Structure formats: C-alpha cells, structure tokens
C-alpha positions in Angstrom: 140.0 -47.8 171.8 141.1 -46.4 168.8 144.5 -45.3 170.9 143.2 -41.4 171.6 140.9 -40.1 174.0 137.7 -40.1 171.5 134.1 -39.9 172.5 132.9 -43.3 170.3 130.2 -42.3 168.1 126.5 -43.2 169.0 125.4 -44.6 165.6 126.9 -47.6 164.1 128.0 -47.9 160.6 129.0 -50.9 157.7 132.2 -48.6 156.5 134.8 -50.4 155.9 137.5 -47.4 156.5 135.5 -46.0 160.1 138.2 -46.5 162.4 135.4 -47.5 165.0 133.3 -49.6 163.2 135.6 -50.8 160.9 139.3 -52.4 159.8 140.6 -48.8 159.6 143.3 -48.5 161.8 144.8 -44.9 163.3 148.3 -43.8 163.7 150.7 -40.7 163.1 149.7 -37.0 163.9 146.4 -35.8 165.0 145.3 -32.6 163.6 142.3 -30.1 164.8 140.8 -28.2 162.3 137.7 -26.7 160.6 135.7 -28.0 157.7 135.7 -26.2 155.3 133.9 -28.0 152.2 131.7 -31.0 152.8 130.9 -31.4 148.8 132.6 -34.9 148.2 130.8 -38.0 149.0 132.4 -39.5 151.9 135.1 -36.7 151.9 135.6 -33.4 153.8 138.6 -30.9 153.5 140.2 -29.5 156.7 141.7 -26.4 157.2 144.2 -25.8 160.0 146.4 -21.9 160.5 149.6 -21.8 162.0 151.6 -19.3 162.7 155.8 -19.5 160.9 158.2 -17.2 162.4 160.4 -15.4 159.2 163.2 -14.0 161.3 164.4 -11.4 158.6 161.4 -9.1 159.7 161.2 -11.1 163.1 157.6 -11.3 162.6 155.1 -14.2 162.1 152.6 -15.0 159.0 150.1 -17.3 159.3 150.1 -20.1 156.7 147.1 -22.4 156.3 147.3 -26.2 155.6 144.4 -27.9 153.7 143.7 -31.5 154.0 140.9 -33.7 152.4 139.9 -36.5 154.4 137.7 -40.1 155.2 134.3 -38.7 156.7 132.7 -42.3 157.8 128.8 -42.7 158.1 128.5 -42.8 161.8 130.5 -38.6 162.3 128.0 -36.2 160.9 129.8 -33.1 160.5 129.0 -30.1 158.4 131.2 -26.7 156.9 132.3 -24.5 159.7 132.8 -27.5 162.1 135.6 -28.5 164.3 136.8 -31.9 164.1 139.8 -34.0 164.6 141.4 -35.9 161.9 143.7 -38.3 162.4 146.8 -40.1 160.2 146.3 -43.3 158.2 147.2 -45.2 155.2 146.7 -43.7 152.2 142.6 -44.3 151.0 143.4 -42.3 147.5 145.4 -40.2 146.0 145.0 -37.5 148.4 143.2 -39.2 151.3 145.8 -39.5 154.4 143.0 -38.8 156.9 140.1 -39.8 158.7 137.8 -38.0 160.7 138.0 -39.1 164.4 135.5 -36.6 166.6 133.3 -33.7 166.3 134.4 -31.0 168.6 
C-alpha cells in the first residue's frame, strides 16, 4: 500500500503525517535500526551500526548513524525496539524519516 511489503497497523489514527492513514508519501531509502530514545513528542531516534573498511589498516571500524524519525500514533514502540524507517519529505529541521513498521 505504501510501496514496500510491511504490515499495516491494526489501529487507526488521524495523524496527517502517517503514511498509512494520512497524506504523507514515503520514498527513497529504507533503514532498519534500534530505537534509542522515545522521549520527544511523536519523535523517536533510531540508531544503526555499520562497518566501514579502512584500507590503510586493512580492518573494519564500527560507525553509528542516528536518525530522528516521526512516530505515527497508530504504531507503538519503546526504547530498545527494532523498527523500519523510511525517507519522506522534511517534517522539521532534522526529521526526514517516518516509522513504518515495528519488527
């Protein structure tokens, strides 16, 4: 329904920034990560670790990316949950992602 194969939430909401029940279109990259902060209102911070190769030392180093994402009211997540976020238009100065599923 939104372009990727995720389960639609059972709850409904009237959030205009919900990709399932509102008018927000999602596009671009899909990121799987862990929620590290859910303190802000309708916002979660998702963290993703990746390995980066350093040719000089012929080794890998861990790099961490943190992404603020909008949390629609029909999806419930807590700190430590694994989620899938997807890119959308800018919703604020730093929010460019929206939570589309909880794993």
